[in-house]
VOGU-3710 file (C-alpha; in Angstrom, 3 decimals, decimal comma):
1> qsgtrrgiyr> -68,521/-8,762/-54,990  -70,550/-10,038/-52,414  -69,699/-13,510/-53,237  -66,373/-13,457/-52,148  -65,060/-13,640/-48,396  -63,888/-9,797/-48,782  -67,402/-8,647/-49,795  -69,334/-10,426/-47,337  -67,006/-8,871/-44,598  -67,397/-5,127/-46,156
11> alglrprrrd> -71,426/-5,737/-46,387  -71,496/-6,900/-42,572  -69,109/-3,867/-41,920  -66,502/-6,634/-40,337  -62,689/-6,618/-41,173  -60,516/-9,606/-42,426  -58,953/-11,720/-39,556  -55,278/-11,313/-38,787  -55,262/-15,051/-39,468  -56,905/-14,774/-43,030
21> lafrvfyala> -53,972/-12,013/-43,410  -51,309/-14,083/-42,089  -52,336/-16,936/-44,299  -52,341/-14,843/-47,759  -48,620/-13,926/-47,209  -47,895/-17,338/-46,046  -49,470/-18,795/-49,264  -47,503/-16,302/-51,412  -44,332/-16,843/-50,023  -44,759/-20,316/-50,373
31> clicfalpfg> -45,366/-20,083/-53,793  -42,459/-17,719/-54,359  -40,213/-19,934/-52,624  -41,676/-23,508/-54,545  -42,267/-22,236/-58,104  -41,119/-18,865/-58,853  -37,622/-18,971/-57,515  -36,668/-22,125/-58,829  -38,197/-21,602/-62,522  -36,176/-18,142/-62,355
41> agfsyftfvv> -33,029/-19,906/-61,148  -33,502/-22,531/-63,953  -34,275/-19,911/-66,844  -31,931/-17,952/-66,061  -29,095/-20,936/-65,597  -30,090/-22,463/-68,760  -30,299/-18,769/-70,834  -27,294/-17,057/-69,384  -25,021/-19,559/-67,979  -25,046/-23,452/-69,101
51> spqyeaetrf> -22,400/-24,159/-72,163  -23,959/-25,904/-75,015  -22,900/-29,692/-75,324  -22,697/-31,497/-78,781  -22,678/-34,946/-79,462  -20,540/-37,435/-81,756  -21,919/-40,361/-82,454  -20,560/-43,899/-84,306  -21,658/-47,260/-84,573  -20,109/-50,570/-85,326
61> vlrsalpals> -20,365/-54,433/-85,142  -17,980/-56,890/-84,226  -17,345/-60,009/-86,728  -15,410/-63,223/-86,338  -12,685/-63,490/-88,588  -13,810/-67,191/-88,959  -15,327/-67,964/-92,776  -19,045/-68,989/-92,602  -19,655/-72,493/-93,152  -22,268/-73,710/-95,050
71> deeanpdanv> -24,954/-76,422/-93,545  -23,183/-79,475/-94,522  -20,104/-78,417/-92,926  -21,506/-76,956/-89,889  -21,388/-79,230/-86,779  -23,617/-78,845/-83,800  -21,170/-76,548/-81,901  -21,471/-73,727/-84,868  -23,172/-71,716/-81,958  -19,165/-71,254/-80,583
81> aslkivqdtl> -18,325/-68,410/-83,033  -21,701/-66,484/-82,463  -21,082/-66,467/-78,923  -17,291/-65,222/-79,318  -18,750/-62,564/-80,878  -21,068/-61,786/-78,069  -18,317/-61,989/-75,719  -16,050/-60,169/-77,609  -18,672/-57,249/-78,251  -19,568/-57,160/-74,287
91> vvvnflesps> -15,635/-57,036/-73,738  -15,021/-53,976/-76,056  -18,065/-52,375/-74,201  -16,783/-53,096/-70,990  -13,516/-51,259/-71,991  -15,787/-48,367/-73,257  -17,034/-48,054/-69,926  -13,983/-48,572/-67,761  -11,170/-46,289/-66,098  -8,719/-47,821/-68,586
101> lvhslderid> -10,339/-45,709/-71,705  -10,052/-42,350/-69,530  -6,535/-43,297/-68,706  -5,592/-44,146/-72,270  -7,750/-41,131/-73,839  -5,844/-38,823/-71,199  -2,483/-40,152/-72,296  -3,383/-39,544/-76,302  -5,319/-36,197/-75,845  -4,936/-34,642/-72,635
111> letvyaksdi> -8,658/-34,548/-71,564  -8,348/-31,302/-69,945  -7,576/-29,191/-72,734  -11,047/-30,603/-73,747  -13,326/-30,594/-70,882  -11,450/-27,781/-68,574  -11,478/-24,934/-70,861  -12,306/-21,510/-69,055  -15,326/-20,839/-71,494  -17,007/-23,900/-70,121
121> dgwwrldedq> -19,530/-23,171/-67,209  -18,056/-24,118/-63,667  -20,915/-26,740/-63,175  -19,657/-28,815/-66,141  -15,829/-28,000/-66,072  -13,427/-30,628/-65,420  -11,205/-29,305/-62,413  -7,676/-29,136/-63,433  -5,449/-31,734/-61,643  -7,929/-33,972/-61,008
131> gqedkfeyfe> -6,664/-37,904/-60,042  -7,547/-40,608/-62,795  -10,705/-41,416/-60,437  -12,222/-38,262/-60,412  -11,315/-37,921/-64,464  -13,390/-41,385/-64,633  -16,372/-40,264/-62,596  -16,437/-37,033/-65,057  -16,452/-38,798/-67,948  -18,627/-41,162/-67,270
141> dfidtdvssv> -21,445/-38,207/-67,869  -20,219/-37,841/-71,364  -19,715/-40,987/-72,849  -22,896/-43,429/-73,540  -22,607/-46,817/-74,918  -25,583/-48,989/-76,001  -25,558/-52,783/-77,607  -28,296/-53,671/-79,580  -29,430/-57,282/-78,356  -30,952/-57,879/-81,963
151> sgivtvkvra> -28,533/-56,786/-84,155  -25,443/-56,462/-81,902  -24,755/-52,935/-83,070  -22,691/-51,199/-80,337  -23,662/-47,303/-80,427  -20,969/-45,166/-78,768  -22,052/-41,463/-77,940  -19,654/-38,724/-76,965  -20,303/-35,610/-75,567  -18,152/-32,501/-75,277
161> fspedardvl> -18,439/-28,404/-75,349  -17,594/-27,938/-79,362  -18,704/-30,202/-82,333  -14,925/-30,788/-82,800  -13,876/-31,711/-79,647  -16,652/-34,541/-79,313  -15,737/-35,814/-83,176  -11,991/-35,528/-81,707  -12,642/-37,672/-78,483  -15,038/-40,074/-80,498
171> eevfvl> -12,031/-40,853/-82,854  -9,645/-41,542/-80,343  -12,050/-43,799/-78,716  -12,916/-45,578/-81,811  -8,808/-45,971/-82,414  -8,310/-47,308/-79,027
//
């Protein structure tokens, strides 16, 4: 024990200084505040409070209603059809990320019945009687869209607090 500071103090008959004791107390409190409390709070929240979220996903591709032309029939402006498909895909994706979608969903399936249930934890629960802008900001966290630049496949993911609700909301999104 002679290699530690405490061992050296004891060997020489000295007491540790108050400064060393204050540093140890400060260090212990800093570790508690910076590491133990946040870890304990996060662990408690994710173990006992947080509501599970379920995700429903669908994928689709927009195609042109125009018949495909053979190479002989195609003219130099043949890329117009593919550009139209890209434009249509972007229009659909913009709608899926717009307040119009949330407004239409709210009219068809009252979003408060899905996202404001009392068994949903307070952090994620939709407050009742919110305006359309607040509902849009809330719903942005529960819908994800992605377009594959290679294949043009549009992926739509919707999250809710029960598998049935996630499926129902996604079906309504797809109907719109």
